[in-house]
Each structure stands twice: as structure tokens, then as C-alpha cells.
CHARMM-style PDB file with segment names, atoms N, HN, CA, C and O in Angstrom:
ATOM      1  N   MET     1     102.356-140.492   0.917  1.00  0.00      PROA
ATOM      2  CA  MET     1     103.750-140.385   1.257  1.00  0.00      PROA
ATOM      3  C   MET     1     104.569-140.051   0.012  1.00  0.00      PROA
ATOM      4  O   MET     1     105.479-139.225   0.079  1.00  0.00      PROA
ATOM      5  N   LEU     2     104.264-140.671  -1.105  1.00  0.00      PROA
ATOM      6  HN  LEU     2     103.524-141.342  -1.159  1.00  0.00      PROA
ATOM      7  CA  LEU     2     104.967-140.410  -2.350  1.00  0.00      PROA
ATOM      8  C   LEU     2     104.754-138.964  -2.796  1.00  0.00      PROA
ATOM      9  O   LEU     2     105.661-138.323  -3.327  1.00  0.00      PROA
ATOM     10  N   LYS     3     103.539-138.464  -2.569  1.00  0.00      PROA
ATOM     11  HN  LYS     3     102.802-138.984  -2.137  1.00  0.00      PROA
ATOM     12  CA  LYS     3     103.234-137.098  -2.980  1.00  0.00      PROA
ATOM     13  C   LYS     3     104.076-136.098  -2.197  1.00  0.00      PROA
ATOM     14  O   LYS     3     104.569-135.131  -2.779  1.00  0.00      PROA
ATOM     15  N   SER     4     104.254-136.303  -0.895  1.00  0.00      PROA
ATOM     16  HN  SER     4     103.854-137.088  -0.422  1.00  0.00      PROA
ATOM     17  CA  SER     4     105.048-135.362  -0.099  1.00  0.00      PROA
ATOM     18  C   SER     4     106.526-135.450  -0.466  1.00  0.00      PROA
ATOM     19  O   SER     4     107.225-134.437  -0.451  1.00  0.00      PROA
ATOM     20  N   ARG     5     107.014-136.652  -0.797  1.00  0.00      PROA
ATOM     21  HN  ARG     5     106.446-137.475  -0.810  1.00  0.00      PROA
ATOM     22  CA  ARG     5     108.418-136.787  -1.216  1.00  0.00      PROA
ATOM     23  C   ARG     5     108.642-136.095  -2.557  1.00  0.00      PROA
ATOM     24  O   ARG     5     109.663-135.442  -2.770  1.00  0.00      PROA
ATOM     25  N   LEU     6     107.679-136.248  -3.449  1.00  0.00      PROA
ATOM     26  HN  LEU     6     106.850-136.779  -3.276  1.00  0.00      PROA
ATOM     27  CA  LEU     6     107.779-135.606  -4.758  1.00  0.00      PROA
ATOM     28  C   LEU     6     107.746-134.088  -4.597  1.00  0.00      PROA
ATOM     29  O   LEU     6     108.508-133.374  -5.250  1.00  0.00      PROA
ATOM     30  N   THR     7     106.873-133.602  -3.737  1.00  0.00      PROA
ATOM     31  HN  THR     7     106.254-134.182  -3.207  1.00  0.00      PROA
ATOM     32  CA  THR     7     106.784-132.167  -3.490  1.00  0.00      PROA
ATOM     33  C   THR     7     108.094-131.647  -2.910  1.00  0.00      PROA
ATOM     34  O   THR     7     108.593-130.602  -3.329  1.00  0.00      PROA
ATOM     35  N   THR     8     108.651-132.381  -1.943  1.00  0.00      PROA
ATOM     36  HN  THR     8     108.246-133.230  -1.602  1.00  0.00      PROA
ATOM     37  CA  THR     8     109.923-131.983  -1.329  1.00  0.00      PROA
ATOM     38  C   THR     8     111.041-131.974  -2.368  1.00  0.00      PROA
ATOM     39  O   THR     8     111.857-131.053  -2.398  1.00  0.00      PROA
ATOM     40  N   PHE     9     111.078-132.992  -3.211  1.00  0.00      PROA
ATOM     41  HN  PHE     9     110.416-133.740  -3.186  1.00  0.00      PROA
ATOM     42  CA  PHE     9     112.100-133.068  -4.257  1.00  0.00      PROA
ATOM     43  C   PHE     9     111.972-131.905  -5.231  1.00  0.00      PROA
ATOM     44  O   PHE     9     112.969-131.278  -5.589  1.00  0.00      PROA
ATOM     45  N   LEU    10     110.748-131.617  -5.657  1.00  0.00      PROA
ATOM     46  HN  LEU    10     109.939-132.126  -5.365  1.00  0.00      PROA
ATOM     47  CA  LEU    10     110.543-130.518  -6.605  1.00  0.00      PROA
ATOM     48  C   LEU    10     110.905-129.171  -5.987  1.00  0.00      PROA
ATOM     49  O   LEU    10     111.480-128.315  -6.659  1.00  0.00      PROA
ATOM     50  N   LEU    11     110.574-128.980  -4.722  1.00  0.00      PROA
ATOM     51  HN  LEU    11     110.106-129.675  -4.176  1.00  0.00      PROA
ATOM     52  CA  LEU    11     110.933-127.739  -4.041  1.00  0.00      PROA
ATOM     53  C   LEU    11     112.450-127.592  -3.959  1.00  0.00      PROA
ATOM     54  O   LEU    11     112.989-126.519  -4.231  1.00  0.00      PROA
ATOM     55  N   ALA    12     113.137-128.669  -3.584  1.00  0.00      PROA
ATOM     56  HN  ALA    12     112.699-129.541  -3.363  1.00  0.00      PROA
ATOM     57  CA  ALA    12     114.599-128.629  -3.504  1.00  0.00      PROA
ATOM     58  C   ALA    12     115.212-128.358  -4.875  1.00  0.00      PROA
ATOM     59  O   ALA    12     116.186-127.613  -4.984  1.00  0.00      PROA
ATOM     60  N   LEU    13     114.656-128.949  -5.904  1.00  0.00      PROA
ATOM     61  HN  LEU    13     113.865-129.555  -5.816  1.00  0.00      PROA
ATOM     62  CA  LEU    13     115.141-128.741  -7.265  1.00  0.00      PROA
ATOM     63  C   LEU    13     114.964-127.283  -7.691  1.00  0.00      PROA
ATOM     64  O   LEU    13     115.870-126.689  -8.276  1.00  0.00      PROA
ATOM     65  N   MET    14     113.798-126.712  -7.397  1.00  0.00      PROA
ATOM     66  HN  MET    14     113.063-127.194  -6.922  1.00  0.00      PROA
ATOM     67  CA  MET    14     113.554-125.307  -7.761  1.00  0.00      PROA
ATOM     68  C   MET    14     114.494-124.378  -7.006  1.00  0.00      PROA
ATOM     69  O   MET    14     115.000-123.416  -7.584  1.00  0.00      PROA
ATOM     70  N   LEU    15     114.737-124.647  -5.720  1.00  0.00      PROA
ATOM     71  HN  LEU    15     114.326-125.428  -5.250  1.00  0.00      PROA
ATOM     72  CA  LEU    15     115.664-123.813  -4.953  1.00  0.00      PROA
ATOM     73  C   LEU    15     117.081-123.918  -5.489  1.00  0.00      PROA
ATOM     74  O   LEU    15     117.791-122.916  -5.568  1.00  0.00      PROA
ATOM     75  N   ALA    16     117.497-125.120  -5.858  1.00  0.00      PROA
ATOM     76  HN  ALA    16     116.919-125.934  -5.795  1.00  0.00      PROA
ATOM     77  CA  ALA    16     118.841-125.306  -6.401  1.00  0.00      PROA
ATOM     78  C   ALA    16     118.995-124.583  -7.733  1.00  0.00      PROA
ATOM     79  O   ALA    16     120.009-123.926  -7.970  1.00  0.00      PROA
ATOM     80  N   LEU    17     118.009-124.699  -8.589  1.00  0.00      PROA
ATOM     81  HN  LEU    17     117.186-125.233  -8.396  1.00  0.00      PROA
ATOM     82  CA  LEU    17     118.074-124.027  -9.893  1.00  0.00      PROA
ATOM     83  C   LEU    17     118.023-122.506  -9.723  1.00  0.00      PROA
ATOM     84  O   LEU    17     118.710-121.776 -10.438  1.00  0.00      PROA
ATOM     85  N   GLY    18     117.214-122.035  -8.784  1.00  0.00      PROA
ATOM     86  HN  GLY    18     116.656-122.629  -8.204  1.00  0.00      PROA
ATOM     87  CA  GLY    18     117.147-120.598  -8.527  1.00  0.00      PROA
ATOM     88  C   GLY    18     118.467-120.069  -8.000  1.00  0.00      PROA
ATOM     89  O   GLY    18     118.913-118.992  -8.394  1.00  0.00      PROA
ATOM     90  N   GLY    19     119.097-120.831  -7.101  1.00  0.00      PROA
ATOM     91  HN  GLY    19     118.735-121.707  -6.781  1.00  0.00      PROA
ATOM     92  CA  GLY    19     120.405-120.428  -6.579  1.00  0.00      PROA
ATOM     93  C   GLY    19     121.462-120.405  -7.664  1.00  0.00      PROA
ATOM     94  O   GLY    19     122.302-119.506  -7.704  1.00  0.00      PROA
ATOM     95  N   ALA    20     121.421-121.386  -8.535  1.00  0.00      PROA
ATOM     96  HN  ALA    20     120.739-122.116  -8.502  1.00  0.00      PROA
ATOM     97  CA  ALA    20     122.393-121.427  -9.639  1.00  0.00      PROA
ATOM     98  C   ALA    20     122.172-120.253 -10.587  1.00  0.00      PROA
ATOM     99  O   ALA    20     123.134-119.674 -11.093  1.00  0.00      PROA
ATOM    100  N   ALA    21     120.928-119.906 -10.827  1.00  0.00      PROA
ATOM    101  HN  ALA    21     120.147-120.376 -10.416  1.00  0.00      PROA
ATOM    102  CA  ALA    21     120.638-118.778 -11.715  1.00  0.00      PROA
ATOM    103  C   ALA    21     121.121-117.469 -11.106  1.00  0.00      PROA
ATOM    104  O   ALA    21     121.666-116.617 -11.808  1.00  0.00      PROA
ATOM    105  N   LEU    22     120.923-117.308  -9.796  1.00  0.00      PROA
ATOM    106  HN  LEU    22     120.481-118.001  -9.226  1.00  0.00      PROA
ATOM    107  CA  LEU    22     121.372-116.080  -9.145  1.00  0.00      PROA
ATOM    108  C   LEU    22     122.889-115.999  -9.064  1.00  0.00      PROA
ATOM    109  O   LEU    22     123.461-114.912  -9.142  1.00  0.00      PROA
ATOM    110  N   ALA    23     123.533-117.131  -8.909  1.00  0.00      PROA
ATOM    111  HN  ALA    23     123.068-118.015  -8.846  1.00  0.00      PROA
ATOM    112  CA  ALA    23     124.997-117.140  -8.847  1.00  0.00      PROA
ATOM    113  C   ALA    23     125.608-116.696 -10.168  1.00  0.00      PROA
ATOM    114  O   ALA    23     126.731-116.193 -10.191  1.00  0.00      PROA
ATOM    115  N   GLY    24     124.896-116.872 -11.252  1.00  0.00      PROA
ATOM    116  HN  GLY    24     123.984-117.281 -11.234  1.00  0.00      PROA
ATOM    117  CA  GLY    24     125.398-116.475 -12.557  1.00  0.00      PROA
ATOM    118  C   GLY    24     125.263-114.990 -12.836  1.00  0.00      PROA
ATOM    119  O   GLY    24     125.758-114.510 -13.856  1.00  0.00      PROA
ATOM    120  N   CYS    25     124.605-114.253 -11.955  1.00  0.00      PROA
ATOM    121  HN  CYS    25     124.203-114.643 -11.127  1.00  0.00      PROA
ATOM    122  CA  CYS    25     124.377-112.814 -12.163  1.00  0.00      PROA
ATOM    123  C   CYS    25     125.440-112.008 -11.428  1.00  0.00      PROA
ATOM    124  O   CYS    25     125.188-111.504 -10.333  1.00  0.00      PROA
ATOM    125  N   ASP    26     126.618-111.884 -12.015  1.00  0.00      PROA
ATOM    126  HN  ASP    26     126.822-112.293 -12.904  1.00  0.00      PROA
ATOM    127  CA  ASP    26     127.699-111.134 -11.381  1.00  0.00      PROA
ATOM    128  C   ASP    26     127.695-109.664 -11.789  1.00  0.00      PROA
ATOM    129  O   ASP    26     128.175-108.814 -11.039  1.00  0.00      PROA
ATOM    130  N   ASN    27     127.167-109.360 -12.951  1.00  0.00      PROA
ATOM    131  HN  ASN    27     126.778-110.050 -13.561  1.00  0.00      PROA
ATOM    132  CA  ASN    27     127.187-107.983 -13.439  1.00  0.00      PROA
ATOM    133  C   ASN    27     126.116-107.163 -12.744  1.00  0.00      PROA
ATOM    134  O   ASN    27     124.936-107.514 -12.761  1.00  0.00      PROA
ATOM    135  N   GLN    28     126.546-106.058 -12.126  1.00  0.00      PROA
ATOM    136  HN  GLN    28     127.504-105.773 -12.112  1.00  0.00      PROA
ATOM    137  CA  GLN    28     125.604-105.168 -11.469  1.00  0.00      PROA
ATOM    138  C   GLN    28     125.320-103.986 -12.379  1.00  0.00      PROA
ATOM    139  O   GLN    28     126.229-103.387 -12.953  1.00  0.00      PROA
ATOM    140  N   GLY    29     124.074-103.672 -12.495  1.00  0.00      PROA
ATOM    141  HN  GLY    29     123.335-104.158 -12.028  1.00  0.00      PROA
ATOM    142  CA  GLY    29     123.692-102.502 -13.253  1.00  0.00      PROA
ATOM    143  C   GLY    29     123.741-101.274 -12.371  1.00  0.00      PROA
ATOM    144  O   GLY    29     123.942-101.384 -11.162  1.00  0.00      PROA
ATOM    145  N   PRO    30     123.560-100.107 -12.963  1.00  0.00      PROA
ATOM    146  CA  PRO    30     123.617 -98.865 -12.185  1.00  0.00      PROA
ATOM    147  C   PRO    30     122.528 -98.786 -11.117  1.00  0.00      PROA
ATOM    148  O   PRO    30     122.760 -98.212 -10.053  1.00  0.00      PROA
ATOM    149  N   ALA    31     121.354 -99.345 -11.372  1.00  0.00      PROA
ATOM    150  HN  ALA    31     121.165 -99.812 -12.236  1.00  0.00      PROA
ATOM    151  CA  ALA    31     120.277 -99.298 -10.383  1.00  0.00      PROA
ATOM    152  C   ALA    31     120.625-100.152  -9.166  1.00  0.00      PROA
ATOM    153  O   ALA    31     120.356 -99.766  -8.029  1.00  0.00      PROA
ATOM    154  N   GLU    32     121.222-101.308  -9.412  1.00  0.00      PROA
ATOM    155  HN  GLU    32     121.441-101.622 -10.336  1.00  0.00      PROA
ATOM    156  CA  GLU    32     121.602-102.174  -8.291  1.00  0.00      PROA
ATOM    157  C   GLU    32     122.704-101.529  -7.458  1.00  0.00      PROA
ATOM    158  O   GLU    32     122.681-101.597  -6.229  1.00  0.00      PROA
ATOM    159  N   GLU    33     123.658-100.911  -8.121  1.00  0.00      PROA
ATOM    160  HN  GLU    33     123.678-100.856  -9.119  1.00  0.00      PROA
ATOM    161  CA  GLU    33     124.723-100.214  -7.395  1.00  0.00      PROA
ATOM    162  C   GLU    33     124.158 -99.065  -6.576  1.00  0.00      PROA
ATOM    163  O   GLU    33     124.557 -98.866  -5.428  1.00  0.00      PROA
ATOM    164  N   ALA    34     123.236 -98.308  -7.152  1.00  0.00      PROA
ATOM    165  HN  ALA    34     122.912 -98.469  -8.084  1.00  0.00      PROA
ATOM    166  CA  ALA    34     122.612 -97.206  -6.424  1.00  0.00      PROA
ATOM    167  C   ALA    34     121.846 -97.741  -5.218  1.00  0.00      PROA
ATOM    168  O   ALA    34     121.894 -97.151  -4.139  1.00  0.00      PROA
ATOM    169  N   GLY    35     121.142 -98.849  -5.398  1.00  0.00      PROA
ATOM    170  HN  GLY    35     121.103 -99.328  -6.275  1.00  0.00      PROA
ATOM    171  CA  GLY    35     120.407 -99.451  -4.290  1.00  0.00      PROA
ATOM    172  C   GLY    35     121.332 -99.882  -3.171  1.00  0.00      PROA
ATOM    173  O   GLY    35     121.025 -99.681  -1.996  1.00  0.00      PROA
ATOM    174  N   GLU    36     122.466-100.473  -3.526  1.00  0.00      PROA
ATOM    175  HN  GLU    36     122.716-100.636  -4.481  1.00  0.00      PROA
ATOM    176  CA  GLU    36     123.430-100.882  -2.514  1.00  0.00      PROA
ATOM    177  C   GLU    36     124.010 -99.663  -1.796  1.00  0.00      PROA
ATOM    178  O   GLU    36     124.225 -99.704  -0.585  1.00  0.00      PROA
ATOM    179  N   ASN    37     124.264 -98.586  -2.531  1.00  0.00      PROA
ATOM    180  HN  ASN    37     124.090 -98.553  -3.515  1.00  0.00      PROA
ATOM    181  CA  ASN    37     124.767 -97.364  -1.898  1.00  0.00      PROA
ATOM    182  C   ASN    37     123.744 -96.790  -0.924  1.00  0.00      PROA
ATOM    183  O   ASN    37     124.105 -96.326   0.157  1.00  0.00      PROA
ATOM    184  N   ILE    38     122.481 -96.821  -1.301  1.00  0.00      PROA
ATOM    185  HN  ILE    38     122.187 -97.198  -2.180  1.00  0.00      PROA
ATOM    186  CA  ILE    38     121.419 -96.333  -0.417  1.00  0.00      PROA
ATOM    187  C   ILE    38     121.336 -97.208   0.829  1.00  0.00      PROA
ATOM    188  O   ILE    38     121.215 -96.696   1.942  1.00  0.00      PROA
ATOM    189  N   ASP    39     121.402 -98.528   0.645  1.00  0.00      PROA
ATOM    190  HN  ASP    39     121.500 -98.943  -0.259  1.00  0.00      PROA
ATOM    191  CA  ASP    39     121.368 -99.444   1.787  1.00  0.00      PROA
ATOM    192  C   ASP    39     122.508 -99.162   2.753  1.00  0.00      PROA
ATOM    193  O   ASP    39     122.313 -99.133   3.969  1.00  0.00      PROA
ATOM    194  N   GLU    40     123.694 -98.956   2.206  1.00  0.00      PROA
ATOM    195  HN  GLU    40     123.852 -98.979   1.218  1.00  0.00      PROA
ATOM    196  CA  GLU    40     124.860 -98.688   3.043  1.00  0.00      PROA
ATOM    197  C   GLU    40     124.705 -97.361   3.788  1.00  0.00      PROA
ATOM    198  O   GLU    40     125.045 -97.262   4.967  1.00  0.00      PROA
ATOM    199  N   ALA    41     124.192 -96.349   3.098  1.00  0.00      PROA
ATOM    200  HN  ALA    41     123.915 -96.430   2.140  1.00  0.00      PROA
ATOM    201  CA  ALA    41     123.985 -95.049   3.736  1.00  0.00      PROA
ATOM    202  C   ALA    41     122.959 -95.156   4.860  1.00  0.00      PROA
ATOM    203  O   ALA    41     123.123 -94.532   5.908  1.00  0.00      PROA
ATOM    204  N   MET    42     121.905 -95.939   4.650  1.00  0.00      PROA
ATOM    205  HN  MET    42     121.772 -96.446   3.799  1.00  0.00      PROA
ATOM    206  CA  MET    42     120.893 -96.113   5.689  1.00  0.00      PROA
ATOM    207  C   MET    42     121.462 -96.867   6.895  1.00  0.00      PROA
ATOM    208  O   MET    42     121.135 -96.550   8.039  1.00  0.00      PROA
ATOM    209  N   GLU    43     122.302 -97.853   6.641  1.00  0.00      PROA
ATOM    210  HN  GLU    43     122.568 -98.111   5.712  1.00  0.00      PROA
ATOM    211  CA  GLU    43     122.951 -98.575   7.739  1.00  0.00      PROA
ATOM    212  C   GLU    43     123.851 -97.633   8.527  1.00  0.00      PROA
ATOM    213  O   GLU    43     123.847 -97.651   9.757  1.00  0.00      PROA
ATOM    214  N   ASP    44     124.624 -96.808   7.817  1.00  0.00      PROA
ATOM    215  HN  ASP    44     124.627 -96.794   6.817  1.00  0.00      PROA
ATOM    216  CA  ASP    44     125.507 -95.856   8.480  1.00  0.00      PROA
ATOM    217  C   ASP    44     124.705 -94.865   9.319  1.00  0.00      PROA
ATOM    218  O   ASP    44     125.099 -94.532  10.437  1.00  0.00      PROA
ATOM    219  N   ALA    45     123.586 -94.396   8.784  1.00  0.00      PROA
ATOM    220  HN  ALA    45     123.266 -94.666   7.876  1.00  0.00      PROA
ATOM    221  CA  ALA    45     122.741 -93.454   9.522  1.00  0.00      PROA
ATOM    222  C   ALA    45     122.163 -94.126  10.767  1.00  0.00      PROA
ATOM    223  O   ALA    45     122.114 -93.516  11.835  1.00  0.00      PROA
ATOM    224  N   GLY    46     121.730 -95.370  10.635  1.00  0.00      PROA
ATOM    225  HN  GLY    46     121.770 -95.866   9.767  1.00  0.00      PROA
ATOM    226  CA  GLY    46     121.203 -96.103  11.786  1.00  0.00      PROA
ATOM    227  C   GLY    46     122.268 -96.301  12.851  1.00  0.00      PROA
ATOM    228  O   GLY    46     121.991 -96.166  14.043  1.00  0.00      PROA
ATOM    229  N   ASP    47     123.489 -96.622  12.426  1.00  0.00      PROA
ATOM    230  HN  ASP    47     123.714 -96.732  11.458  1.00  0.00      PROA
ATOM    231  CA  ASP    47     124.588 -96.787  13.376  1.00  0.00      PROA
ATOM    232  C   ASP    47     124.885 -95.468  14.085  1.00  0.00      PROA
ATOM    233  O   ASP    47     125.128 -95.451  15.292  1.00  0.00      PROA
ATOM    234  N   ALA    48     124.867 -94.374  13.344  1.00  0.00      PROA
ATOM    235  HN  ALA    48     124.670 -94.388  12.364  1.00  0.00      PROA
ATOM    236  CA  ALA    48     125.113 -93.061  13.944  1.00  0.00      PROA
ATOM    237  C   ALA    48     124.029 -92.718  14.955  1.00  0.00      PROA
ATOM    238  O   ALA    48     124.321 -92.157  16.011  1.00  0.00      PROA
ATOM    239  N   MET    49     122.785 -93.047  14.644  1.00  0.00      PROA
ATOM    240  HN  MET    49     122.547 -93.503  13.787  1.00  0.00      PROA
ATOM    241  CA  MET    49     121.693 -92.783  15.587  1.00  0.00      PROA
ATOM    242  C   MET    49     121.840 -93.644  16.842  1.00  0.00      PROA
ATOM    243  O   MET    49     121.582 -93.169  17.948  1.00  0.00      PROA
ATOM    244  N   ASP    50     122.249 -94.891  16.684  1.00  0.00      PROA
ATOM    245  HN  ASP    50     122.459 -95.276  15.785  1.00  0.00      PROA
ATOM    246  CA  ASP    50     122.478 -95.759  17.842  1.00  0.00      PROA
ATOM    247  C   ASP    50     123.587 -95.199  18.715  1.00  0.00      PROA
ATOM    248  O   ASP    50     123.469 -95.181  19.941  1.00  0.00      PROA
ATOM    249  N   ASP    51     124.671 -94.739  18.087  1.00  0.00      PROA
ATOM    250  HN  ASP    51     124.767 -94.753  17.091  1.00  0.00      PROA
ATOM    251  CA  ASP    51     125.782 -94.157  18.843  1.00  0.00      PROA
ATOM    252  C   ASP    51     125.333 -92.909  19.596  1.00  0.00      PROA
ATOM    253  O   ASP    51     125.676 -92.725  20.764  1.00  0.00      PROA
ATOM    254  N   ALA    52     124.569 -92.057  18.927  1.00  0.00      PROA
ATOM    255  HN  ALA    52     124.291 -92.206  17.978  1.00  0.00      PROA
ATOM    256  CA  ALA    52     124.079 -90.835  19.578  1.00  0.00      PROA
ATOM    257  C   ALA    52     123.149 -91.179  20.735  1.00  0.00      PROA
ATOM    258  O   ALA    52     123.196 -90.533  21.782  1.00  0.00      PROA
ATOM    259  N   SER    53     122.324 -92.171  20.559  1.00  0.00      PROA
ATOM    260  HN  SER    53     122.286 -92.696  19.709  1.00  0.00      PROA
ATOM    261  CA  SER    53     121.417 -92.593  21.622  1.00  0.00      PROA
ATOM    262  C   SER    53     122.198 -93.116  22.819  1.00  0.00      PROA
ATOM    263  O   SER    53     121.863 -92.814  23.965  1.00  0.00      PROA
ATOM    264  N   ASP    54     123.233 -93.898  22.555  1.00  0.00      PROA
ATOM    265  HN  ASP    54     123.504 -94.144  21.624  1.00  0.00      PROA
ATOM    266  CA  ASP    54     124.066 -94.420  23.635  1.00  0.00      PROA
ATOM    267  C   ASP    54     124.759 -93.287  24.386  1.00  0.00      PROA
ATOM    268  O   ASP    54     124.831 -93.304  25.614  1.00  0.00      PROA
ATOM    269  N   GLU    55     125.270 -92.299  23.643  1.00  0.00      PROA
ATOM    270  HN  GLU    55     125.212 -92.285  22.644  1.00  0.00      PROA
ATOM    271  CA  GLU    55     125.936 -91.163  24.276  1.00  0.00      PROA
ATOM    272  C   GLU    55     124.960 -90.362  25.130  1.00  0.00      PROA
ATOM    273  O   GLU    55     125.309 -89.933  26.229  1.00  0.00      PROA
ATOM    274  N   MET    56     123.730 -90.155  24.631  1.00  0.00      PROA
ATOM    275  HN  MET    56     123.446 -90.504  23.738  1.00  0.00      PROA
ATOM    276  CA  MET    56     122.732 -89.420  25.413  1.00  0.00      PROA
ATOM    277  C   MET    56     122.377 -90.191  26.680  1.00  0.00      PROA
ATOM    278  O   MET    56     122.241 -89.604  27.754  1.00  0.00      PROA
ATOM    279  N   GLU    57     122.231 -91.480  26.553  1.00  0.00      PROA
ATOM    280  HN  GLU    57     122.341 -91.956  25.681  1.00  0.00      PROA
ATOM    281  CA  GLU    57     121.889 -92.303  27.707  1.00  0.00      PROA
ATOM    282  C   GLU    57     122.990 -92.226  28.766  1.00  0.00      PROA
ATOM    283  O   GLU    57     122.706 -92.122  29.959  1.00  0.00      PROA
ATOM    284  N   GLU    58     124.244 -92.278  28.323  1.00  0.00      PROA
ATOM    285  HN  GLU    58     124.475 -92.363  27.354  1.00  0.00      PROA
ATOM    286  CA  GLU    58     125.370 -92.174  29.256  1.00  0.00      PROA
ATOM    287  C   GLU    58     125.395 -90.807  29.921  1.00  0.00      PROA
ATOM    288  O   GLU    58     125.698 -90.701  31.110  1.00  0.00      PROA
ATOM    289  N   THR    59     125.082 -89.764  29.169  1.00  0.00      PROA
ATOM    290  HN  THR    59     124.836 -89.849  28.204  1.00  0.00      PROA
ATOM    291  CA  THR    59     125.080 -88.412  29.715  1.00  0.00      PROA
ATOM    292  C   THR    59     124.019 -88.267  30.795  1.00  0.00      PROA
ATOM    293  O   THR    59     124.288 -87.692  31.850  1.00  0.00      PROA
ATOM    294  N   PHE    60     122.817 -88.781  30.548  1.00  0.00      PROA
ATOM    295  HN  PHE    60     122.599 -89.248  29.691  1.00  0.00      PROA
ATOM    296  CA  PHE    60     121.740 -88.645  31.527  1.00  0.00      PROA
ATOM    297  C   PHE    60     121.896 -89.573  32.711  1.00  0.00      PROA
ATOM    298  O   PHE    60     121.357 -89.297  33.783  1.00  0.00      PROA
ATOM    299  N   ASP    61     122.629 -90.680  32.543  1.00  0.00      PROA
ATOM    300  HN  ASP    61     123.067 -90.904  31.672  1.00  0.00      PROA
ATOM    301  CA  ASP    61     122.854 -91.598  33.661  1.00  0.00      PROA
ATOM    302  C   ASP    61     123.872 -91.044  34.644  1.00  0.00      PROA
ATOM    303  O   ASP    61     123.861 -91.408  35.820  1.00  0.00      PROA
ATOM    304  N   ASN    62     124.748 -90.170  34.177  1.00  0.00      PROA
ATOM    305  HN  ASN    62     124.757 -89.873  33.222  1.00  0.00      PROA
ATOM    306  CA  ASN    62     125.795 -89.614  35.061  1.00  0.00      PROA
ATOM    307  C   ASN    62     125.332 -88.379  35.674  1.00  0.00      PROA
ATOM    308  OT1 ASN    62     126.064 -87.762  36.447  1.00  0.00      PROA
TER     309      ASN     62
END
């Protein structure tokens, strides 16, 4: 029982420290910005494909 509590405590401690370390990283480099731009473009493309699919479905249903 002590071993599982210790394991749980250590896991929680590592997650808390990892979260604190990530919170301190506010500066974005050019690669991270480019990655975010790519992610946004892919989301926009997916949304456009969903819209086109919905329009085609409506056209064929009528």
C-alpha cells in the first residue's frame, strides 16, 4: 500500500513540475510559429472539406 501511495505521489509531483516547466515557456521560436500556422491551415482545409461535403449531400438529397 505504501508503495502505491509513493508511486502516486511521485507521478503527481512529476506532472506538476512538468506543467510548471511548460508554463514558463512563453517565447515561441520560428519553428513553433510555423507549426501552429500549418496546424491552423490544416484545420481550415478540413472545415472547408466538411462544408463542401455537406453542400454536396444537400444537393443530392434534393
